[in-house]
C-alpha positions in Angstrom: -49.8 77.8 -206.4 -47.2 75.3 -205.6 -43.8 76.2 -204.1 -41.7 75.2 -207.1 -44.2 76.7 -209.6 -44.2 80.0 -207.6 -40.4 80.3 -207.7 -40.4 79.3 -211.4 -43.0 81.9 -212.3 -41.1 84.7 -210.5 -37.8 83.8 -212.2 -39.1 83.5 -215.8 -41.5 86.5 -215.7 -40.8 89.7 -217.6 -41.2 91.9 -214.6 -38.5 94.3 -213.4 -35.8 92.9 -211.0 -37.1 95.0 -208.1 -40.6 93.5 -208.4 -39.1 90.0 -208.7 -37.2 90.6 -205.5 -40.4 91.7 -203.7 -42.2 88.6 -204.9 -39.4 86.3 -203.8 -39.4 87.9 -200.3 -43.2 87.4 -200.1 -42.9 83.7 -201.2 -40.1 83.0 -198.7 -42.1 84.7 -196.0 -45.1 82.4 -196.9 -42.8 79.3 -196.7 -41.5 80.4 -193.3 -45.1 81.0 -192.1 -46.1 77.5 -193.3 -43.2 75.9 -191.5 -44.1 77.7 -188.3 -47.7 76.5 -188.5 -46.5 72.9 -189.1 -44.4 73.3 -186.0 -47.3 74.5 -183.9 -49.5 71.6 -185.1 -46.7 69.1 -184.5 -45.9 70.3 -180.9 -49.2 71.5 -179.5 -52.2 70.4 -181.5 -51.4 66.9 -182.8 -50.5 65.2 -179.4 -53.9 66.3 -177.9 -56.4 66.0 -180.8 -55.3 63.3 -183.2 -55.0 60.4 -180.7 -58.6 61.1 -179.6 -59.8 60.9 -183.2 -57.8 57.9 -184.3 -56.5 55.1 -182.1 -53.6 54.1 -184.3 -52.0 57.6 -184.5 -48.7 58.3 -182.7 -49.4 60.7 -179.9 -46.1 62.6 -180.0 -44.7 62.6 -183.6 -41.5 64.6 -184.4 -41.6 67.7 -186.5 -40.1 65.8 -189.3 -43.0 63.3 -189.3 -45.6 66.0 -189.5 -43.6 67.9 -192.1 -43.4 64.7 -194.3 -47.1 64.2 -193.8 -47.7 67.8 -195.0 -45.5 67.2 -198.1 -47.4 64.0 -198.9 -50.7 65.8 -198.7 -49.4 68.5 -200.9 -48.3 66.0 -203.5 -51.7 64.2 -203.5 -53.7 67.4 -203.7 
């Protein structure tokens, strides 16, 4: 489920408001967890692993570069 579709499904559903609030909290928590994982990859995993696999990869990308890469992969998938 995509992020936009997830929020849309929660808003237009016929569920009670209390259940909608719980689903929104869960979706926001999932977004925060995804951002934390992207940060961990950008700061700790990428600089050590990716340059060894591919010679043309930047060894120390910023968080924004890895986040943009994640967004592009989500759009393509």
